[in-house]
C-alpha positions in Angstrom: -8.1 -8.8 -14.0 -8.3 -5.1 -13.4 -6.0 -3.5 -10.9 -9.5 -2.8 -8.9 -10.4 -6.5 -9.1 -7.3 -8.0 -7.6 -7.6 -6.0 -4.8 -10.9 -8.6 -3.6 -8.2 -11.7 -4.2 -4.6 -10.8 -3.4 -2.8 -12.4 -1.1 0.6 -12.1 0.1 2.7 -14.5 -0.7 6.2 -15.8 1.0 6.8 -19.1 -0.7 8.1 -18.7 -4.4 9.6 -20.4 -7.0 13.1 -19.1 -8.3 12.6 -18.4 -11.7 13.7 -15.8 -13.8 11.0 -13.5 -15.3 10.9 -12.1 -18.9 12.8 -8.9 -19.8 9.8 -7.6 -21.5 7.9 -7.9 -18.2 10.1 -5.8 -16.1 9.9 -3.1 -18.4 6.5 -3.4 -18.1 7.0 -2.9 -14.1 9.3 -0.1 -14.9 6.4 1.6 -17.0 3.7 1.1 -14.3 6.1 2.6 -12.0 6.5 5.7 -14.2 2.8 6.2 -14.8 1.9 5.1 -11.2 0.3 8.5 -9.7 1.9 9.9 -6.9 0.3 11.0 -3.4 1.7 13.6 -2.6 3.3 15.7 -5.4 7.5 17.4 -5.0 9.0 13.8 -3.3 11.2 12.6 -5.5 11.6 8.4 -6.4 13.5 6.0 -7.3 12.9 2.2 -7.7 14.9 -0.6 -7.9 14.3 -3.9 -9.3 16.8 -6.6 -7.6 17.4 -9.7 -9.5 18.5 -12.6 -7.1 18.3 -15.4 -9.4 20.3 -14.2 -12.3 22.4 -12.1 -10.6 22.3 -14.3 -7.2 22.2 -11.3 -5.0 22.5 -11.7 -1.0 20.0 -10.2 0.2 19.1 -10.7 3.7 15.3 -10.6 4.1 14.2 -12.3 7.7 12.4 -15.7 5.9 11.4 -13.9 2.6 13.2 -15.4 0.1 12.2 -14.0 -3.4 13.5 -14.2 -7.0 12.9 -10.6 -7.0 12.2 -7.5 -4.8 11.5 -4.2 -5.8 13.3 -1.5 -3.8 11.4 2.0 -3.4 13.7 4.8 -2.3 12.7 8.8 -1.4 13.4 11.8 -0.6 13.4 12.6 3.2 10.8 15.0 3.4 7.7 15.0 4.8 5.3 11.8 4.5 7.9 10.5 2.6 7.2 6.7 3.7 3.2 7.5 3.3 4.1 8.3 -0.3 6.3 5.7 -1.3 3.2 2.8 0.4 1.3 4.4 -2.1 3.2 4.2 -5.0 4.2 0.9 -4.1 0.7 -0.5 -3.4 -0.2 0.7 -6.8 2.9 -1.7 -7.9 1.6 -4.7 -6.1 -1.8 -4.6 -7.6 -0.1 -4.6 -11.0 1.7 -7.8 -10.4 -1.2 -9.2 -9.5 -2.4 -8.4 -12.9 0.1 -10.5 -14.0 -0.4 -14.0 -12.5 2.5 -13.0 -10.5 2.7 -12.6 -6.4 4.4 -10.5 -3.7 4.5 -9.1 -0.1 5.3 -6.5 1.4 8.8 -7.4 3.8 7.7 -5.5 7.1 12.0 -4.9 8.0 14.0 -5.6 6.0 18.0 -5.8 6.8 20.2 -5.3 3.5 23.5 -4.5 3.2 24.9 -0.8 2.6 24.9 -0.8 -1.5 20.7 -1.0 -0.5 20.2 1.6 1.9 20.4 4.5 -0.1 20.6 6.3 -4.3 22.5 9.3 -3.7 19.7 11.9 -2.1 17.1 8.9 -1.7 17.2 6.1 1.3 15.0 3.2 1.2 11.5 3.3 2.4 10.1 -0.1 1.6 11.0 -3.1 0.0 8.2 -5.9 -2.2 8.7 -9.3 -2.6 7.6 -11.1 -5.6 7.5 -13.7 -8.4 6.4 -16.6 -9.2 4.6 -18.3 -6.5 4.4 -21.8 -5.0 1.1 -22.7 -5.3 -2.1 -19.7 -5.6 -1.4 -15.6 -5.3 -5.0 -15.3 -4.6 -7.6 -16.5 -2.5 -11.4 -15.9 -1.8 -13.2 -13.4 0.0 -14.0 -15.5 2.5 -10.7 -15.7 3.1 -9.6 -12.4 4.2 -9.3 -11.8 7.8 -10.1 -8.0 8.8 -12.1 -6.5 11.3 -15.8 -6.0 10.0 -17.3 -2.8 8.6 -18.6 -1.9 12.2 -15.8 -1.8 13.7 -13.3 0.2 12.1 -15.9 2.9 10.9 -18.6 5.6 12.5 -21.1 6.8 9.9 -22.6 9.8 11.4 -25.9 9.1 8.5 -26.9 6.2 6.2 -23.4 6.1 3.9 -24.4 6.2 0.0 -23.4 3.6 -2.0 -20.0 5.0 -3.6 -18.8 5.1 0.0 -19.5 1.7 0.9 -17.6 0.5 -2.7 -14.6 3.3 -0.8 -14.9 1.7 2.8 -14.8 -2.2 1.7 -11.6 -1.1 -0.4 -10.1 0.2 2.4 -11.1 -2.6 5.5 -9.3 -5.0 2.6 -5.9 -2.5 2.2 -3.0 -5.4 4.1 -1.6 -3.8 6.9 1.8 -4.6 8.3 0.8 -7.9 11.7 -2.7 -6.9 10.3 -2.9 -4.3 12.2 -5.5 -2.2 10.1 -4.4 0.4 12.6 -7.5 3.2 10.4 -11.1 4.0 11.7 -13.4 5.9 9.4 -15.5 8.4 10.5 -18.0 8.8 7.2 -20.2 11.9 7.0 -22.4 14.5 4.1 -19.5 13.6 1.0 -16.6 13.1 3.1 -14.9 9.8 5.0 -12.3 11.3 7.4 -9.3 9.0 7.9 -7.9 8.6 11.5 -5.0 6.1 12.7 -5.8 4.4 15.9 -3.1 4.9 18.5 -1.4 2.5 20.1 1.8 2.4 22.5 4.7 0.1 22.1 5.5 -1.9 18.9 3.8 0.1 15.7 6.9 1.9 14.3 6.3 5.5 13.0 7.6 4.3 9.2 5.1 1.4 9.7 2.3 3.1 9.8 2.9 5.8 7.6 3.5 2.7 5.0 0.2 0.7 5.9 -1.5 4.5 5.2 -0.3 5.0 2.2 -0.8 1.3 1.1 -4.6 2.4 2.3 -5.1 5.8 -0.1 -4.3 3.4 -2.8 -7.0 1.6 -2.5 -9.1 4.2 -2.4 -7.6 6.1 -4.9 -7.7 3.0 -7.3 -11.3 2.5 -6.6 -11.9 6.1 -7.4 -10.5 5.6 -10.4 -12.8 2.7 -11.7 -16.1 3.9 -10.3 -15.2 7.6 -11.7 -15.3 9.0 -8.8 -13.4 12.7 -8.5 -12.0 11.6 -5.2 -9.4 14.4 -3.7 -7.1 12.9 -0.3 -6.7 16.6 1.7 -6.1 17.7 5.5 -8.8 19.9 6.5 -7.9 22.2 8.9 -10.8 22.7 11.1 -10.1 18.3 11.6 -6.8 19.1 12.2 -6.7 21.5 14.7 -9.1 19.3 16.9 -7.8 17.0 20.0 -9.0 13.1 20.1 -8.7 10.8 23.1 -7.5 7.4 21.0 -7.5 8.7 17.2 -5.1 10.9 14.9 -6.4 12.6 12.2 -4.5 11.4 8.8 -6.5 12.8 5.3 -10.1 13.1 4.1 -11.3 11.7 1.3 -13.5 14.6 -0.2 -16.1 13.5 -3.1 -16.4 16.7 -5.2 -19.3 17.2 -6.3 
């Protein structure tokens, strides 16, 4: 199964077998991290694999007990958390290609030793390992809003747009909130964040959108699309009543 294919079957796994994984597999995960693209250049990150089987580490994760956790650290820069979510979701999809399961831990409680590495702060944590039961599902089991609830089409969307929007629709988000909205026009998909009241923190919102953009770019690579994720000034200067502009996916033709 390719990384792209896993988008359509993956699910968040919260129950694991407390079994060790081979060092070869863990090394392949480290290699995958080194090879992953960043959403924004100039933001340094660092990855740590926390072994709770062999090292008996004690990690409080609000009920998500797993044999391993991926901890991703980032410099405290603008869009640093979004960039971390972008990287981590690629690693999440990679784990499914290896027959493993995983899930993001939304509000992890960790000891002081895991809060920072040098000048980099903990951005997000992913629980992973061998799932108890299946780590995948069929498309009909996804609980997601329909395309017409998420998108405004200014014209008939092209096939590549529909494919990018479908992988975006399936992207996981905190509390399955699906905070994204899309305005589709010409060769662009403008991505907005739905304004909300109390509940979702700025950190979680950024993480959600990093995950979303990872899905978009994985699909673009699979479909051989030359796609840029950029912020367009003519849109960023406008005020929107119910949404905030984030980025645009622009096809280079």
